[in-house]
N, CA, C and O atoms as a DFTB+ gen file, in Angstrom:
344 C
 N C O
     1  1     -66.789     -19.852      43.432
     2  2     -67.263     -19.948      44.568
     3  2     -66.434     -20.493      45.748
     4  3     -65.878     -21.581      45.597
     5  1     -66.304     -19.816      46.924
     6  2     -65.646     -20.453      47.955
     7  2     -66.477     -20.916      48.887
     8  3     -67.530     -20.320      49.117
     9  1     -66.107     -22.100      49.590
    10  2     -66.954     -22.638      50.605
    11  2     -65.936     -23.382      51.535
    12  3     -64.919     -23.923      51.102
    13  1     -66.298     -23.358      52.838
    14  2     -65.354     -23.964      53.742
    15  2     -65.497     -25.531      53.586
    16  3     -66.444     -26.066      53.009
    17  1     -64.513     -26.151      54.133
    18  2     -64.374     -27.703      53.983
    19  2     -65.632     -28.263      54.745
    20  3     -66.373     -29.116      54.256
    21  1     -65.803     -27.707      55.981
    22  2     -66.886     -28.260      56.994
    23  2     -68.208     -27.924      56.310
    24  3     -69.126     -28.723      56.493
    25  1     -68.437     -26.836      55.538
    26  2     -69.640     -26.747      54.886
    27  2     -69.825     -27.636      53.687
    28  3     -70.932     -28.066      53.364
    29  1     -68.893     -27.859      53.140
    30  2     -68.762     -28.684      51.711
    31  2     -69.127     -30.058      52.050
    32  3     -69.705     -30.729      51.195
    33  1     -68.848     -30.577      53.240
    34  2     -69.228     -31.900      53.520
    35  2     -70.724     -32.207      53.215
    36  3     -71.132     -33.195      52.604
    37  1     -71.453     -31.232      53.723
    38  2     -72.970     -31.594      53.493
    39  2     -73.415     -31.311      52.191
    40  3     -74.505     -31.768      51.845
    41  1     -72.668     -30.547      51.316
    42  2     -73.067     -30.177      49.947
    43  2     -72.210     -30.872      48.907
    44  3     -72.283     -30.416      47.766
    45  1     -71.468     -31.830      49.108
    46  2     -70.482     -32.390      48.397
    47  2     -71.123     -32.759      46.918
    48  3     -70.591     -32.396      45.869
    49  1     -72.241     -33.468      46.978
    50  2     -72.799     -33.859      45.658
    51  2     -73.218     -32.665      44.789
    52  3     -73.041     -32.702      43.571
    53  1     -73.813     -31.531      45.444
    54  2     -74.046     -30.302      44.564
    55  2     -72.887     -29.735      44.095
    56  3     -72.863     -29.299      42.945
    57  1     -71.703     -29.660      44.967
    58  2     -70.544     -28.950      44.559
    59  2     -69.832     -29.692      43.337
    60  3     -69.285     -29.070      42.426
    61  1     -69.898     -31.149      43.411
    62  2     -69.399     -31.837      42.319
    63  2     -70.097     -31.462      40.948
    64  3     -69.500     -31.236      39.895
    65  1     -71.381     -31.436      41.132
    66  2     -72.235     -31.031      39.792
    67  2     -71.790     -29.824      39.358
    68  3     -71.487     -29.646      38.178
    69  1     -71.703     -28.789      40.368
    70  2     -71.313     -27.460      39.857
    71  2     -69.979     -27.405      39.130
    72  3     -69.780     -26.728      38.122
    73  1     -69.104     -28.163      39.720
    74  2     -67.659     -28.222      39.168
    75  2     -67.750     -28.860      37.792
    76  3     -67.144     -28.339      36.856
    77  1     -68.510     -30.015      37.610
    78  2     -68.644     -30.573      36.409
    79  2     -69.361     -29.645      35.305
    80  3     -69.158     -29.808      34.101
    81  1     -70.110     -28.782      35.759
    82  2     -70.738     -27.672      34.828
    83  2     -69.886     -26.709      34.492
    84  3     -70.206     -26.012      33.529
    85  1     -68.734     -26.458      35.120
    86  2     -67.721     -25.474      34.953
    87  2     -67.620     -24.442      35.765
    88  3     -66.944     -23.467      35.434
    89  1     -68.251     -24.494      36.910
    90  2     -68.129     -23.447      38.000
    91  2     -66.832     -23.841      38.782
    92  3     -66.486     -25.004      38.989
    93  1     -66.206     -22.800      39.161
    94  2     -64.845     -22.977      40.104
    95  2     -65.381     -23.027      41.453
    96  3     -66.191     -22.198      41.866
    97  1     -64.909     -24.052      42.183
    98  2     -65.411     -24.465      43.559
    99  2     -64.097     -24.528      44.215
   100  3     -63.273     -25.403      43.951
   101  1     -63.905     -23.559      45.104
   102  2     -62.720     -23.461      45.983
   103  2     -63.074     -23.830      47.472
   104  3     -63.888     -23.195      48.143
   105  1     -62.409     -24.869      47.891
   106  2     -62.533     -25.223      49.402
   107  2     -61.594     -24.584      50.176
   108  3     -60.422     -24.498      49.807
   109  1     -62.044     -24.070      51.346
   110  2     -61.278     -23.181      52.148
   111  2     -61.182     -23.776      53.651
   112  3     -62.142     -24.371      54.142
   113  1     -60.072     -23.596      54.293
   114  2     -59.886     -24.038      55.550
   115  2     -59.473     -22.687      56.413
   116  3     -58.458     -22.047      56.138
   117  1     -60.251     -22.374      57.342
   118  2     -60.012     -21.188      58.091
   119  2     -59.868     -19.871      57.196
   120  3     -59.091     -18.942      57.416
   121  1     -60.716     -19.974      56.211
   122  2     -60.691     -18.745      55.307
   123  2     -59.597     -18.672      54.196
   124  3     -59.534     -17.790      53.340
   125  1     -58.746     -19.729      54.335
   126  2     -57.645     -19.774      53.311
   127  2     -57.954     -20.982      52.185
   128  3     -58.421     -22.076      52.504
   129  1     -57.635     -20.618      50.907
   130  2     -57.899     -21.605      50.016
   131  2     -57.060     -22.846      50.218
   132  3     -55.847     -22.756      50.406
   133  1     -57.736     -24.080      50.178
   134  2     -57.197     -25.234      50.338
   135  2     -57.143     -26.308      49.311
   136  3     -56.207     -27.106      49.249
   137  1     -58.135     -26.315      48.530
   138  2     -58.252     -27.176      47.394
   139  2     -59.343     -26.587      46.420
   140  3     -60.139     -25.690      46.696
   141  1     -59.234     -27.215      45.313
   142  2     -60.131     -26.754      44.103
   143  2     -60.763     -27.974      43.557
   144  3     -60.140     -29.022      43.388
   145  1     -62.155     -27.795      43.257
   146  2     -62.879     -28.923      42.556
   147  2     -62.744     -28.550      41.247
   148  3     -62.909     -27.362      40.970
   149  1     -62.425     -29.482      40.233
   150  2     -62.371     -29.282      38.808
   151  2     -62.851     -30.463      38.146
   152  3     -62.736     -31.555      38.703
   153  1     -63.409     -30.344      36.947
   154  2     -64.015     -31.514      36.243
   155  2     -62.752     -32.324      35.635
   156  3     -61.676     -31.780      35.390
   157  1     -62.997     -33.562      35.444
   158  2     -62.099     -34.344      34.750
   159  2     -62.554     -34.568      33.367
   160  3     -63.605     -35.182      33.182
   161  1     -61.819     -34.099      32.323
   162  2     -62.226     -34.291      30.924
   163  2     -61.436     -35.423      30.370
   164  3     -60.210     -35.405      30.262
   165  1     -62.186     -36.375      30.036
   166  2     -61.687     -37.665      29.461
   167  2     -61.293     -37.401      27.945
   168  3     -62.038     -36.817      27.158
   169  1     -60.082     -37.881      27.637
   170  2     -59.391     -37.816      26.263
   171  2     -60.239     -38.850      25.532
   172  3     -60.695     -39.875      26.038
   173  1     -60.405     -38.397      24.136
   174  2     -61.093     -39.368      23.217
   175  2     -60.090     -40.189      22.615
   176  3     -59.489     -39.795      21.616
   177  1     -59.847     -41.368      23.175
   178  2     -58.859     -42.342      22.562
   179  2     -59.245     -43.318      21.501
   180  3     -58.480     -44.221      21.164
   181  1     -60.422     -43.144      20.973
   182  2     -61.036     -43.975      19.972
   183  2     -59.998     -43.904      18.726
   184  3     -59.584     -44.936      18.198
   185  1     -59.617     -42.643      18.308
   186  2     -58.795     -42.623      17.016
   187  2     -57.517     -43.327      17.221
   188  3     -57.030     -43.989      16.304
   189  1     -56.934     -43.222      18.393
   190  2     -55.705     -43.947      18.600
   191  2     -55.875     -45.475      18.576
   192  3     -55.035     -46.243      18.106
   193  1     -57.085     -45.853      19.149
   194  2     -57.349     -47.411      19.191
   195  2     -57.501     -47.873      17.773
   196  3     -56.903     -48.879      17.390
   197  1     -58.300     -47.160      16.958
   198  2     -58.545     -47.340      15.696
   199  2     -57.252     -47.483      14.904
   200  3     -57.071     -48.493      14.224
   201  1     -56.366     -46.529      14.966
   202  2     -55.114     -46.614      14.365
   203  2     -54.226     -47.919      14.674
   204  3     -53.684     -48.593      13.798
   205  1     -54.163     -48.161      16.003
   206  2     -53.475     -49.241      16.434
   207  2     -54.092     -50.601      15.762
   208  3     -53.400     -51.491      15.268
   209  1     -55.299     -50.598      15.823
   210  2     -56.116     -51.896      15.184
   211  2     -55.631     -51.943      13.677
   212  3     -55.083     -52.917      13.161
   213  1     -55.883     -50.891      13.127
   214  2     -55.387     -50.861      11.711
   215  2     -54.109     -51.278      11.323
   216  3     -53.885     -51.932      10.305
   217  1     -53.189     -50.865      12.210
   218  2     -51.759     -51.213      12.052
   219  2     -51.596     -52.604      12.286
   220  3     -50.824     -53.244      11.572
   221  1     -52.321     -53.219      13.328
   222  2     -52.065     -54.631      13.670
   223  2     -52.477     -55.516      12.500
   224  3     -51.854     -56.472      12.037
   225  1     -53.828     -54.936      12.053
   226  2     -54.438     -55.939      11.077
   227  2     -53.572     -55.781       9.634
   228  3     -53.436     -56.751       8.888
   229  1     -53.077     -54.634       9.363
   230  2     -52.140     -54.332       8.298
   231  2     -51.053     -55.319       8.383
   232  3     -50.799     -56.030       7.411
   233  1     -50.314     -55.418       9.616
   234  2     -49.248     -56.269       9.697
   235  2     -49.532     -57.650       9.536
   236  3     -48.702     -58.405       9.030
   237  1     -50.682     -58.050       9.940
   238  2     -51.270     -59.552       9.694
   239  2     -51.325     -59.764       8.248
   240  3     -50.881     -60.814       7.785
   241  1     -51.847     -58.832       7.466
   242  2     -52.149     -59.064       6.069
   243  2     -50.750     -59.167       5.307
   244  3     -50.637     -59.857       4.294
   245  1     -49.712     -58.455       5.841
   246  2     -48.297     -58.434       5.260
   247  2     -47.516     -59.750       5.471
   248  3     -46.467     -59.949       4.859
   249  1     -47.998     -60.590       6.283
   250  2     -47.463     -61.817       6.473
   251  2     -48.432     -62.925       6.403
   252  3     -49.131     -63.238       7.367
   253  1     -48.477     -63.579       5.140
   254  2     -49.420     -64.643       4.904
   255  2     -49.333     -65.830       5.949
   256  3     -48.258     -66.340       6.266
   257  1     -50.449     -66.189       6.411
   258  2     -50.411     -67.368       7.270
   259  2     -50.520     -66.890       8.768
   260  3     -50.720     -67.724       9.651
   261  1     -50.385     -65.501       9.068
   262  2     -50.468     -65.070      10.466
   263  2     -51.907     -64.959      10.890
   264  3     -52.220     -65.036      12.078
   265  1     -52.813     -64.773       9.900
   266  2     -54.212     -64.642      10.222
   267  2     -54.825     -65.884      10.862
   268  3     -55.811     -65.860      11.600
   269  1     -54.088     -67.055      10.478
   270  2     -54.736     -68.394      11.045
   271  2     -53.937     -68.700      12.398
   272  3     -53.939     -69.819      12.912
   273  1     -53.301     -67.677      12.888
   274  2     -52.351     -68.080      14.040
   275  2     -53.101     -68.319      15.309
   276  3     -53.997     -67.504      15.529
   277  1     -52.945     -69.158      16.089
   278  2     -53.570     -69.476      17.430
   279  2     -52.460     -69.746      18.420
   280  3     -51.312     -69.995      18.050
   281  1     -52.802     -69.694      19.598
   282  2     -51.982     -69.825      20.816
   283  2     -51.076     -71.015      20.689
   284  3     -49.928     -71.039      21.134
   285  1     -51.762     -72.164      19.948
   286  2     -51.045     -73.384      19.836
   287  2     -49.857     -73.311      18.909
   288  3     -48.860     -74.015      19.069
   289  1     -49.996     -72.447      17.949
   290  2     -48.769     -72.385      16.964
   291  2     -48.008     -71.098      17.097
   292  3     -47.071     -70.880      16.329
   293  1     -48.343     -70.248      18.004
   294  2     -47.709     -68.985      18.233
   295  2     -46.186     -69.143      18.544
   296  3     -45.343     -68.355      18.114
   297  1     -45.929     -70.131      19.258
   298  2     -44.464     -70.325      19.583
   299  2     -43.524     -70.707      18.348
   300  3     -42.317     -70.465      18.334
   301  1     -44.244     -71.354      17.279
   302  2     -43.443     -71.627      16.083
   303  2     -43.170     -70.247      15.436
   304  3     -42.143     -70.155      14.765
   305  1     -43.839     -69.345      15.539
   306  2     -43.591     -68.008      14.864
   307  2     -42.548     -67.120      15.640
   308  3     -41.660     -66.468      15.091
   309  1     -42.812     -67.196      17.171
   310  2     -42.026     -66.308      17.997
   311  2     -40.550     -66.822      18.250
   312  3     -39.625     -66.071      18.561
   313  1     -40.453     -68.020      18.101
   314  2     -38.903     -68.805      18.518
   315  2     -38.568     -69.644      17.383
   316  3     -39.331     -70.319      16.692
   317  1     -37.122     -69.477      17.282
   318  2     -36.473     -70.428      16.291
   319  2     -36.421     -71.924      16.733
   320  3     -36.875     -72.300      17.813
   321  1     -35.835     -72.751      15.820
   322  2     -35.983     -74.227      16.192
   323  2     -35.090     -74.488      17.493
   324  3     -35.252     -75.563      18.070
   325  1     -34.138     -73.554      18.001
   326  2     -33.491     -73.892      19.304
   327  2     -34.031     -73.240      20.491
   328  3     -33.466     -73.111      21.577
   329  1     -35.377     -72.783      20.098
   330  2     -36.060     -72.124      21.381
   331  2     -35.648     -70.818      21.713
   332  3     -35.998     -70.377      22.808
   333  1     -34.891     -70.043      20.876
   334  2     -34.656     -68.559      21.152
   335  2     -35.430     -67.794      20.415
   336  3     -35.887     -68.226      19.357
   337  1     -35.735     -66.371      20.920
   338  2     -36.595     -65.682      20.195
   339  2     -36.114     -65.330      18.633
   340  3     -34.960     -65.022      18.336
   341  1     -37.155     -65.431      17.757
   342  2     -36.709     -65.207      16.371
   343  2     -36.549     -63.728      16.141
   344  3     -36.181     -63.311      15.043
């Protein structure tokens, strides 16, 4: 569907719905194509998040004592006795 920018102003909500449904919406200026409305398809990042969490908790289990770590004793783990990164 082609529609002028000036006409699209009054129909924007409907045009966005049509684009979300898969219709191709081309906005024109003086009859020439100027822009296209397309839907945004969100990536499902849940598998990556699950993998990162599993990796993190696996690393905790590999180092006994880390599961009890708090902000108060984190510096003991991250830095050596001279205050340099471990």
